[in-house]
KERO-282319 format. One line per 3 residues: number of its first residue (from 1); their letters; for each residue x, y, z of N, C-alpha, C. Coordinates in steps of 0.02 Angstrom, whole numbers, plus 50000, padded with zeros to 5 digits. Each point is the difference from the previous one (the first is absolute). Layout:
KERO-282319
NUM = a = X,Y,Z,X,Y,Z,X,Y,Z | ...
end
This chain:
KERO-282319
1 = vai = 58135,59006,43330,49906,50054,50022,49985,49988,49902 | 49936,49983,50026,49968,50000,49926,49948,50041,49984 | 49984,50024,49952,49930,50037,49989,49955,49974,49938
4 = aaa = 49943,50011,50046,49947,49943,49950,49941,50053,49977 | 49971,49976,49958,49944,50058,49972,49937,49977,50031 | 49956,50032,49996,49939,49993,50036,49948,49967,49968
7 = dek = 50000,49979,49936,49942,49988,49956,50003,49915,50012 | 49969,49964,49951,49982,49931,50034,50068,49969,49981 | 50030,50009,49920,50050,49983,49991,50069,50032,50020
10 = vkp = 50013,49978,50057,50058,50032,50055,50069,49973,49967 | 50038,50072,49957,50063,49991,50008,50059,50004,50031 | 50037,49970,50028,50050,50047,50044,50048,50037,49979
13 = tpl = 50020,50070,50029,50050,50028,49966,50054,49995,50052 | 50064,49962,49995,50020,50012,50042,50058,50026,50037 | 50006,50048,50061,50035,50046,49990,50063,49993,50000
16 = tpr = 50036,49947,50031,50067,49966,50001,49990,49924,50002 | 50046,49972,49954,50008,49938,50013,49978,49957,50039 | 49996,49943,49988,49987,49945,50057,50035,49948,50013
19 = apl = 49984,49979,50057,50077,49966,50043,49974,49935,50001 | 50056,49950,50010,49978,49937,50040,49986,50014,50065 | 49944,49966,50024,49974,50016,50060,50051,50007,50058
22 = vkq = 50021,50072,49994,50059,50020,50059,49962,50039,50068 | 50031,49993,50045,49990,50020,50071,49930,50055,49975 | 49950,50004,50023,49960,50050,49985,49990,50052,50070
25 = vkp = 49976,50055,49994,50019,50062,50036,49943,49994,50043 | 49982,49998,50076,49925,50023,50039,50025,50033,50055 | 50002,50056,49986,50003,50059,50051,49958,50005,50044
28 = aqr = 50035,50012,50067,49936,49988,50067,49983,50074,49996 | 50032,50057,49977,49984,50036,50002,49982,50032,49939 | 49968,50062,49975,49990,50051,49930,50065,50042,49988
31 = pgv = 50041,49983,49978,50034,50072,49977,49956,50054,49981 | 50036,50046,50014,49957,50074,49990,49943,49994,50023 | 49963,49963,50045,49951,50000,50039,50002,49998,50067
34 = dhp = 50020,49948,50025,50016,49999,50065,50069,50017,50024 | 50043,50005,49950,50086,50022,50015,50010,50045,49919 | 50050,50044,50011,50016,50034,49933,50014,49959,49945
37 = lpa = 50007,50018,49940,50022,49953,49929,50065,49981,50019 | 50035,49958,49972,50057,49962,50007,50042,50071,49989 | 50065,49997,50035,50051,50044,50000,50029,50002,49930
40 = gal = 50005,50056,49947,50028,49999,49943,49948,49982,49950 | 49923,49979,50019,49953,49999,49981,49977,50038,49920 | 49999,50076,50032,50000,50041,49954,50038,50043,49958
43 = tgv = 50075,49988,50013,50070,50024,49963,50035,49946,49969 | 49968,49940,49981,50032,49958,49964,50035,49950,50046 | 50051,49960,49966,50033,49960,50029,50073,50034,50030
46 = gka = 50002,50005,50055,50056,50037,50013,50015,50073,49977 | 50072,50027,50011,50038,50088,49961,50016,49950,49948 | 50000,50036,49960,50022,49993,49926,50095,50008,50003
49 = hvv = 50026,50038,50053,50073,50017,50018,50054,49924,50034 | 49931,49960,50030,50038,49950,50020,50002,49921,49991 | 50069,49989,49973,50044,49962,49970,49965,49940,50008
52 = mtp = 49963,49942,49981,49981,49930,50028,50014,49957,49947 | 50041,49943,50025,50015,49920,49961,49925,50001,49959 | 50009,49968,49952,49950,49939,49960,49942,49962,50071
55 = aqe = 50023,49991,50040,49958,49954,50028,49986,50033,50064 | 50025,50066,50020,49934,50057,50019,49979,50051,49983 | 50009,49990,49931,49935,50039,49951,49960,49954,49995
58 = qaa = 50006,49935,49995,49933,49951,49985,49966,50006,50065 | 50040,50006,50054,49957,49981,50050,49972,50059,50020 | 50026,50052,49987,49946,50071,50006,49938,49984,49954
61 = iqr = 50020,49993,49955,49932,50001,49946,49953,49934,50017 | 50013,49954,50023,49957,49956,50029,49951,50006,50056 | 50040,50051,50052,49966,50042,50054,49933,50016,49957
64 = kyd = 50025,50052,49959,49930,50034,49958,49954,49961,49973 | 50012,49922,49978,49945,49970,49971,49966,49961,50083 | 50038,50005,50038,49977,49976,50036,49940,50037,50039
67 = dls = 50016,50072,50010,49949,50056,50023,49954,49996,49962 | 49998,49989,49933,49929,50003,49961,49963,49941,50009 | 50059,49939,50002,49955,49939,50018,49952,49988,50058
70 = rfm = 50027,50037,50044,49976,50023,50083,49911,50027,49992 | 50022,50055,49973,49934,50039,49975,49949,49961,49962 | 50027,49954,49951,49952,49970,49960,49976,49938,50056
73 = mmk = 50015,49969,50038,49991,49949,50034,49939,50048,50063 | 50010,50046,50000,49952,50041,50052,49934,50051,49970 | 50011,49979,49929,49952,50034,49953,49985,50088,50019
76 = dgp = 50060,50024,50006,50012,50052,50018,50003,50073,49936 | 49933,49978,49948,50014,50041,49963,50053,50069,49982 | 49969,50041,50065,50024,50087,50008,50081,49969,50011
79 = hls = 50010,49977,50040,50082,50009,50011,50047,49952,49935 | 49967,49955,49984,50038,49976,49937,50007,50032,49941 | 49931,50062,49978,50021,50011,49954,50049,50065,50019
82 = qlf = 50004,50020,50060,50046,50066,50042,50073,49965,49983 | 49996,49964,50038,50094,49947,49970,50011,49975,49929 | 49959,49991,49960,49994,49985,49932,50020,50077,49975
85 = ral = 49974,50059,50004,50005,50060,49978,50064,50016,50021 | 50030,49987,50069,50050,50040,50044,50063,49949,49925 | 50003,49920,50005,50046,49982,49982,50023,50007,49907
88 = tpp = 49941,50042,49973,50015,49997,49924,50002,50079,49984 | 50025,50001,49933,50025,50080,49976,49921,50007,49956 | 49980,50070,49985,49940,50006,49952,49992,49939,49938
91 = efs = 50064,50009,49977,50007,49957,49937,49985,49934,49990 | 50001,49976,50079,49972,49907,50002,49939,49982,49941 | 50030,49936,49990,49981,49959,49939,49984,49952,50037
94 = ytd = 49931,49959,49976,50008,49921,50022,49969,49964,49922 | 50028,49952,49982,49986,49969,49954,49971,49942,50004 | 49936,49963,49977,49974,49946,50033,50036,49938,49980
97 = ihk = 49969,49941,49993,50005,49933,49966,49983,50021,49922 | 49944,50030,49998,49991,49997,49918,50017,50074,49965 | 50053,50018,50047,50032,50073,49950,49966,50054,49999
100 = krf = 49958,50010,50061,49954,50039,49988,50036,50061,50069 | 50015,50061,49994,50027,50038,50023,49951,50052,50059 | 50019,50023,50046,49982,50030,50048,50033,50052,50041
103 = trd = 49968,50077,50001,50053,50022,50028,49981,50006,50093 | 50038,50047,50019,50015,49981,50097,49939,50017,50016 | 49974,50060,49999,49914,50007,50001,49935,49942,49981
106 = eli = 50016,49989,49947,49958,49931,49982,50013,49942,50036 | 50064,49971,50020,50000,49952,50051,49972,50023,50064 | 50016,50057,50032,49990,50007,50061,49904,50003,49996
109 = aqi = 49974,50032,49955,49945,49991,50000,49959,49928,49994 | 50041,49945,49970,49973,49941,49994,50027,49961,50071 | 50051,50023,50035,50017,49963,50069,49930,50036,50041
112 = shq = 49976,50055,50007,49949,50021,50048,49928,49955,49992 | 49983,49995,49920,49966,49985,49994,50003,49913,50024 | 50060,49966,50007,49998,49936,50004,49986,49985,50066
115 = mai = 50019,50050,50039,50015,49983,50075,49927,50038,50027 | 49965,50028,49953,49926,50002,50026,49964,49934,49998 | 50001,49958,49948,49950,49944,49983,50037,49940,50032
118 = vkr = 50071,49993,50005,50020,49962,50049,49991,49982,50069 | 49971,49935,50002,49968,49984,50076,50058,49985,50032 | 50035,49969,50000,50046,49958,50027,50069,49975,49952
121 = vsl = 50087,50006,50028,50041,50012,49968,50044,49929,50039 | 50008,49942,49980,50005,49956,50040,50106,49994,49972 | 50007,50029,49970,50087,49989,49963,50008,50074,49955
124 = atn = 50042,50025,50014,50034,50046,49962,50079,49981,50009 | 50044,50004,49960,50079,49991,50007,50023,50026,49950 | 50049,50026,50011,50047,50041,49910,50087,49971,50052
127 = rva = 50016,49952,49949,50092,50007,50012,50017,50006,49961 | 50074,50049,50008,50042,50010,49926,50040,49941,50020 | 49992,49954,49931,50044,49936,49996,50067,50025,49973
130 = sws = 50002,50065,49966,50066,50022,49948,50011,50064,50018 | 50055,50030,50001,49990,50071,50001,50075,50026,50001 | 50002,50051,49926,50085,50017,49977,49973,50084,49998
133 = sak = 50046,50022,50012,49993,50103,49995,50078,50021,49952 | 49994,50048,49966,50056,50013,49974,49976,50085,49952 | 50054,50046,50019,49975,50074,50004,49955,50012,50005
136 = gvg = 49972,49981,50062,49939,50040,50035,49928,49976,49975 | 50013,49936,49958,49939,49965,49992,50000,49926,50033 | 49948,49983,50008,49994,49913,50032,49957,49984,49985
139 = kak = 50006,49930,49989,49959,49963,49958,49996,49925,50049 | 49924,50010,50038,49982,49926,50045,49937,49964,49955 | 50020,49926,49984,49968,49951,50005,49935,49969,50068
142 = vvs = 49939,50033,50003,49962,49991,50037,49959,49922,49986 | 49970,49969,50053,49968,49950,49997,49972,50021,50066 | 49923,49984,49969,49943,50014,50053,49949,49936,50020
145 = gyk = 49960,49997,50050,49976,49954,50000,49923,50037,50024 | 49939,49997,49998,49925,50021,50013,49951,49979,49993 | 49946,49995,50056,49936,49968,50019,49968,50034,50018
148 = mvf = 49945,50023,49961,49945,50050,50041,49920,49968,49979 | 49942,50026,50054,49948,49975,49996,49956,50073,49978 | 49969,50013,49933,49963,50070,50012,49943,49983,49975
151 = atk = 49956,50028,49992,49915,50002,49973,50002,50014,49911 | 49943,49963,49986,50008,50026,49920,49923,49991,49993 | 49966,50043,49961,49949,50002,49979,49979,49984,49933
154 = akn = 49944,49933,50004,49970,49989,49949,49965,50041,49958 | 49983,49958,49939,49954,50035,49954,49908,50021,50038 | 49991,49931,50059,49946,50005,50011,50005,50037,50071
157 = gkt = 50039,50058,50001,50016,50016,50062,50020,49994,50068 | 50008,49931,49988,50027,49960,50055,50074,50003,50001 | 50013,50008,50081,50068,50031,50018,50033,49924,50017
160 = tas = 50056,49974,49981,50025,49943,50025,50091,50003,50038 | 50028,49942,50019,50053,50013,50009,50039,49960,49977 | 50064,50023,49994,50054,49994,49921,50062,50004,50042
163 = vlq = 50039,49927,49986,50066,50001,50014,50035,50016,49938 | 50082,50040,50022,50027,50020,49952,50072,49966,50010 | 50024,49957,49981,50092,49993,50022,50025,49991,49954
166 = ges = 50077,50002,50009,50028,49989,49958,50082,50008,50002 | 50049,49985,49943,50063,50034,50031,50013,50044,49921 | 50047,50053,50007,50023,50039,49943,50074,50031,50018
169 = tsl = 50045,49985,49946,50037,50052,49992,50013,50050,49944 | 50043,50052,50043,50018,50070,49966,50062,49994,50001 | 50037,50074,49964,50030,50011,49965,50011,50081,50055
172 = dtw = 50033,50027,50020,50011,50074,50036,50037,50027,50002 | 49972,50070,49978,50064,50031,50003,49992,50072,50022 | 50085,50018,50040,49986,50031,50063,50063,50048,49991
175 = vks = 49988,50062,50010,50036,50078,49972,50030,50005,50080 | 50058,50021,49980,50024,50043,50071,49990,50075,50004 | 49962,50028,50028,49987,50079,50031,50041,50021,50040
178 = rtg = 49982,50055,50002,50014,50036,50068,49998,49975,50070 | 49931,49973,49996,49981,49999,50085,50004,49894,49990 | 50031,49983,49944,50022,49922,50002,49954,49971,49934
181 = wkl = 49983,49941,50009,49987,49956,49953,49919,49996,49980 | 49987,50020,49937,49919,49997,50001,49987,49966,49912 | 49950,49957,50018,49972,49964,49969,49960,50021,49934
184 = ksv = 50053,49991,49928,49979,50046,49940,49956,49949,49973 | 50009,49940,49999,49948,49974,49954,49998,49912,50010 | 49942,49971,49990,49992,49935,50010,49974,49984,49944
187 = vsl = 50024,49932,49964,49985,49952,49946,49975,49918,50017 | 49953,49999,49993,49975,49943,50029,50019,49938,49944 | 50031,49937,50021,50039,49965,49956,49946,49941,50006
190 = kds = 49975,49987,50061,49951,49951,49986,49977,49999,50068 | 49924,49944,50008,49953,49992,50021,49961,49957,50010 | 49976,49975,50057,49976,49915,49993,49940,49995,50028
193 = akl = 49953,50074,49997,49946,50016,50029,49942,49945,49977 | 49962,50000,50063,49941,49951,50009,49934,50016,50044 | 49952,49995,49964,49933,50032,50042,49966,49937,50006
196 = ngk = 49992,49986,50050,49955,49960,50034,50024,49934,49947 | 50087,49987,50026,50025,49950,49974,49999,49980,49925 | 49960,50058,49950,50005,50004,49930,50071,50055,49968
199 = pl = 50044,49968,49960,50046,50054,49980,49951,50053,49960 | 50039,50060,50010,49967,50044,49955,50028,50022,49946
end
């Protein structure tokens, strides 16, 4: 998932890391529209009292990233924001590649804005490359791939189509709550974003 500004110089703000182009999810139906949100989507990953192996934990966390990717592919801003809010605590923070920090509300506002200007999303993947947890805190290294077409407005007033694509990596911290794992923070480690083929 990538968050991009609407002005002329679009600087991507990835929601989570980007991955080598892994299988992208193209749902036949719209979760939450044609059928309910994925089971457990609004209550975290599983129940906190359920003991899981590290592999089971990673698989459960991966499913949450897959759900986010689905809504991104569909450009479904309302349900993407709803799911993201459900998966994060109020104190969630996102730190971009330039060390700028965003609160949960600020990031959700960017997500909503991006979904409003994006015309098409052809790639949105998030892969948990590694996972470890101890004493109720999990660390996930996430690699993501993204490609989207959106409209930009030049100084002369003309609107043109631009293509934003790239890969990014982030370190995500999850904490175990009464209702399951919650995404507490995302720190971007690297991003190879390109706008119309030119590095940003």
